[in-house]
C-alpha positions in Angstrom: 18.2 -12.2 -22.1 16.8 -9.3 -24.1 19.0 -6.9 -26.1 17.7 -3.6 -27.5 18.6 -2.3 -30.9 19.6 1.4 -31.1 16.6 3.3 -32.5 17.4 6.8 -33.7 13.8 7.6 -34.5 13.0 7.4 -30.8 9.4 8.1 -29.9 8.2 8.1 -33.5 8.7 4.4 -33.9 7.6 3.4 -30.4 4.0 2.1 -30.1 3.0 1.3 -26.5 0.2 -0.7 -25.1 -0.5 0.3 -21.5 -2.1 -2.1 -19.0 -3.1 -0.9 -15.5 -6.1 -0.5 -13.2 -5.9 1.2 -9.8 -4.5 4.6 -8.6 -1.0 3.3 -8.6 -1.1 3.1 -12.4 -2.3 6.6 -13.0 1.0 8.6 -12.8 2.6 6.1 -15.3 -0.2 6.5 -17.9 -0.2 10.3 -17.4 3.6 10.4 -18.0 3.3 8.4 -21.2 0.6 10.8 -22.5 2.6 13.9 -21.5 5.8 12.6 -23.1 4.0 12.1 -26.4 4.3 8.4 -26.8 2.0 6.7 -29.3 -0.5 4.7 -27.2 -2.3 2.0 -29.2 -4.7 1.3 -26.3 -5.1 1.2 -22.6 -6.1 -2.1 -21.2 -7.8 -2.1 -17.8 -10.1 -4.3 -15.8 -13.9 -4.1 -16.3 -16.0 -1.6 -14.3 -16.8 -2.9 -10.9 -19.5 -2.2 -8.3 -18.4 0.3 -5.7 -19.9 1.8 -2.6 -23.0 0.8 -0.7 -25.2 1.2 -3.7 -23.1 -1.1 -5.8 -23.0 1.3 -8.7 -20.6 0.4 -11.4 -17.4 2.5 -11.2 -14.7 2.7 -13.9 -11.0 2.2 -13.1 -9.0 5.5 -13.0 -7.0 4.2 -16.0 -10.1 4.2 -18.1 -11.0 7.7 -17.1 -7.5 9.1 -17.9 -7.3 7.2 -21.2 -10.8 8.3 -22.4 -10.1 11.9 -21.5 -7.0 11.8 -23.7 -8.8 10.1 -26.6 -7.0 6.8 -26.1 -8.8 3.5 -27.0 -9.8 1.5 -23.9 -10.1 -2.3 -23.7 -11.6 -4.0 -20.6 -11.4 -7.8 -21.0 -12.1 -10.1 -18.2 -8.9 -11.9 -19.2 -6.0 -10.7 -21.4 -6.3 -13.9 -23.3 -9.6 -12.6 -24.7 -7.8 -9.8 -26.7 -4.6 -11.5 -27.7 -5.6 -11.5 -31.4 -6.6 -7.9 -31.3 -3.3 -6.9 -29.6 -1.2 -8.9 -32.1 -2.7 -6.8 -34.9 -1.6 -3.5 -33.3 2.1 -3.8 -34.0 3.2 -3.1 -30.4 6.8 -2.2 -29.6 6.5 -2.1 -25.8 3.8 -3.2 -23.4 3.9 -1.3 -20.1 2.1 -2.8 -17.1 1.5 -1.1 -13.7 -0.7 -2.9 -11.2 -2.9 -4.4 -13.9 -4.1 -7.2 -11.7 -3.9 -10.1 -14.1 -1.1 -12.5 -15.0 0.0 -12.4 -18.6 0.5 -15.7 -20.4 3.4 -16.6 -22.7 1.4 -15.9 -25.9 0.7 -12.3 -24.7 4.2 -11.7 -23.6 5.5 -12.6 -27.1 3.5 -9.8 -28.7 5.5 -6.6 -28.0 8.7 -6.3 -30.1 10.9 -5.1 -27.2 9.0 -6.9 -24.4 6.7 -6.1 -21.6 7.9 -3.6 -18.9 6.4 -3.9 -15.5 6.5 -1.1 -12.9 6.8 -2.9 -9.5 6.7 -1.1 -6.1 9.7 -2.7 -4.5 13.4 -3.2 -4.9 13.4 -6.6 -6.6 14.0 -9.4 -5.8 12.6 -8.2 -2.4 8.8 -8.5 -2.2 7.8 -10.4 -5.3 4.0 -10.5 -5.5 0.9 -8.2 -5.2 1.5 -6.6 -1.8 5.0 -5.1 -1.8 3.9 -1.8 -0.2 2.1 -3.6 2.6 5.1 -5.9 3.4 7.6 -3.0 3.5 5.5 -1.3 6.1 4.6 -4.4 8.0 8.3 -5.4 8.3 9.3 -1.9 9.4 11.7 -1.4 6.4 13.7 1.8 6.4 13.6 2.1 2.6 11.8 0.7 -0.4 11.6 1.7 -4.0 10.5 1.0 -7.6 11.8 -1.5 -10.1 11.1 -1.7 -13.8 11.6 -5.2 -15.1 10.9 -7.3 -18.2 8.0 -9.5 -17.5 8.5 -13.3 -17.9 6.3 -16.3 -17.1 7.1 -16.1 -13.4 5.7 -13.7 -10.8 8.0 -10.6 -10.7 10.9 -12.8 -11.6 12.0 -11.2 -14.9 15.3 -9.3 -15.4 15.7 -5.9 -13.9 15.9 -2.8 -16.1 16.1 0.0 -13.6 15.4 0.6 -9.9 15.4 3.6 -7.6 15.1 3.6 -3.8 13.4 6.0 -1.4 13.3 6.2 2.4 10.2 5.2 4.3 9.5 7.9 6.9 8.4 6.7 10.3 5.1 8.6 9.9 4.3 7.0 6.6 1.1 4.9 6.4 -0.1 2.9 3.3 -1.7 5.9 1.6 1.3 8.1 1.8 3.8 5.4 0.8 1.6 4.2 -2.1 1.2 7.7 -3.5 5.0 8.4 -3.3 5.8 5.1 -5.0 3.3 5.7 -7.7 5.0 9.0 -8.6 8.4 7.4 -8.3 7.2 4.6 -10.6 6.4 7.1 -13.3 9.8 8.7 -12.9 11.6 5.4 -13.3 9.5 4.4 -16.3 10.2 7.8 -17.9 14.0 6.9 -17.8 13.5 3.3 -18.7 11.8 3.5 -22.1 14.3 5.9 -23.8 17.1 3.7 -22.5 15.4 0.7 -24.0 15.0 2.5 -27.3 18.6 3.7 -27.4 20.0 0.4 -26.4 21.6 1.9 -23.3 20.2 -0.6 -20.9 21.2 -4.2 -20.1 18.6 -6.3 -18.3 20.0 -7.9 -15.2 18.8 -11.3 -14.0 17.4 -11.3 -10.4 19.2 -13.2 -7.7 16.4 -15.6 -6.7 18.2 -16.6 -3.5 17.4 -13.1 -2.1 13.8 -13.1 -3.1 10.9 -12.7 -0.6 7.2 -12.9 -1.1 4.5 -10.4 -0.9 1.3 -12.5 -0.9 -2.3 -11.5 -1.6 -3.7 -9.6 1.4 -6.5 -11.4 3.2 -9.3 -9.8 5.2 -8.0 -11.1 8.5 -4.4 -9.8 8.1 -5.2 -6.6 9.9 -6.4 -8.2 13.1 -4.3 -6.9 16.0 -2.7 -9.5 18.2 -1.5 -7.8 21.5 0.9 -10.6 22.3 3.1 -9.0 19.6 5.4 -6.1 20.2 4.1 -2.6 20.2 6.3 -1.9 17.1 4.8 -4.8 15.2 1.3 -3.6 16.0 2.1 -0.1 14.9 3.5 -1.5 11.6 0.3 -3.5 11.2 -1.7 -0.3 11.4 0.6 1.4 8.9 0.4 -1.5 6.5 -3.4 -2.2 6.6 -4.9 1.2 7.4 -6.6 1.4 4.0 -7.6 -2.3 3.6 -8.6 -4.6 5.3 -8.1 -2.2 8.2 -6.3 -2.8 11.5 -9.0 -4.1 13.9 -9.4 -5.3 17.5 -11.9 -5.9 20.3 -11.2 -3.5 23.1 -13.4 -3.3 26.2 -16.0 -5.4 24.5 -16.2 -3.0 21.5 -15.0 -3.6 18.0 -12.8 -0.8 16.7 -10.7 0.0 13.7 -7.3 1.7 14.4 -6.3 4.4 12.0 -3.3 5.9 13.7 -1.0 4.6 16.5 2.5 4.9 17.9 4.9 2.9 20.1 4.5 4.4 23.5 7.6 2.7 25.0 7.8 0.9 28.3 4.7 0.6 30.5 6.7 0.9 33.6 6.1 4.0 35.7 2.4 4.5 34.8 1.2 5.9 38.1 -2.6 6.1 37.7 -4.8 3.1 36.8 -7.8 3.4 34.5 -8.4 6.8 33.1 -5.4 9.1 33.5 -5.2 12.9 33.2 -8.9 13.2 32.7 -8.9 16.5 34.5 -5.3 17.6 34.2 -6.3 21.3 34.2 -8.9 21.0 37.0 -8.3 23.0 40.2 -11.4 22.3 42.2 -10.9 20.1 45.3 -11.7 16.5 44.6 -11.5 16.9 40.8 -9.0 14.1 40.4 -10.9 11.8 42.6 -14.1 12.5 40.6 -12.3 11.7 37.4 -11.0 8.4 38.8 -14.5 7.4 39.7 -15.9 8.1 36.3 -17.2 5.4 34.0 -14.3 3.1 33.2 -16.2 0.2 31.8 -13.9 -2.2 30.0 -10.7 -0.4 31.2 -8.1 -2.5 33.1 -6.0 -1.2 35.9 -2.4 -0.3 35.0 -0.8 -2.2 37.9 1.9 -4.7 37.7 -0.5 -7.6 37.2 -2.2 -6.1 34.1 -2.7 -8.7 31.4 -1.4 -8.3 27.8 -4.0 -6.6 25.8 -5.4 -4.6 28.7 -6.1 -0.9 28.3 -3.9 0.6 31.0 -4.4 4.3 30.3 -6.7 6.6 28.3 -6.6 10.3 28.0 -7.0 13.1 25.4 -3.7 12.0 23.8 -3.9 8.3 23.4 -5.5 5.0 24.4 -2.7 2.9 25.7 -2.7 -0.9 25.5 -0.2 -3.3 27.1 1.7 -5.4 24.5 3.6 -8.6 24.7 6.9 -6.9 24.9 5.9 -4.8 27.9 5.5 -1.6 25.8 2.5 0.5 25.1 0.5 0.5 21.9 -0.8 4.0 21.8 -3.9 4.6 19.6 -4.5 8.2 18.5 -7.2 7.8 15.9 -9.9 5.1 15.8 -13.3 4.2 14.5 -16.2 2.3 16.2 -18.4 0.0 14.2 -20.8 1.9 12.0 -19.1 5.2 13.0 -16.7 7.6 11.6 -13.0 7.9 12.2 -12.1 10.1 15.2 -9.1 11.4 17.0 -8.9 10.1 20.5 -9.4 13.6 21.8 -13.0 13.4 20.5 -13.9 10.1 22.1 -11.6 9.3 25.1 -14.4 9.9 27.6 -16.5 7.2 26.1 -13.9 4.5 26.4 
């Protein structure tokens, strides 16, 4: 258990090492700079190839730190710079999505400990994918926890936490950005409380812990034997990476936006529905029904799970294992761009 000594000098005596890499870390680093903390260095991962050309791209933490005149270190492993960090006289190390596990030697360096900004309400969702898991499981709320890092994975004592609701229309990008900003806000309250001794780290209840494992490329594959709600949550969770994907009508697509269309009962027209809802000429509806419906299954009582039972300007509707409709509103064909269904329904 850590205890913090009251420090009247506040910011003046607080030397911070910041460690982070992706966009989630950016608001935390910006906050520390804006609040005037002494930053000994910013540690981030090495530049990596990005895009089709494979051009080396710096992490956003590096860009922010350099623009503020802060020293940047980019080791392949934190162990490579232990000696260098030990010589800095660090009071607090702050980590936010750094992407590397810190060993015991490194954790002993900061005088007051290492504070990790984690995107969940610990002990729920320990691990690297807490935002994905909150969306995949359809949670109504999530939040941010600041904790003292120990030798385990997100097992250290809790400093502060703050919750936020997950809106039904939130996808990964929206929730990620909201939690990144919340993380900076919670960290802003945590550090002064540590320095003043007004915070008591609380051990986690390990019996309530759940895991948020590393996301694999196949995790976004859509299984239509699942419920429509589960499929929608899969799209929400994996819309950025690895993408929610499926084979529909013999074509590989990535689903960007979808919603639970409710029960499939009562669908009157098989195949392409409402193709000419505004047509007034005689025979228009019949002509629409006879248009190219390659790969589209009839929406009759015998339709198989995974069948497309309706497509129009509003949605591509697929029958799911729970008898509800998985309604796709934005998709992307292989080697194509993302499109609203209104742009491509006639080609399905």
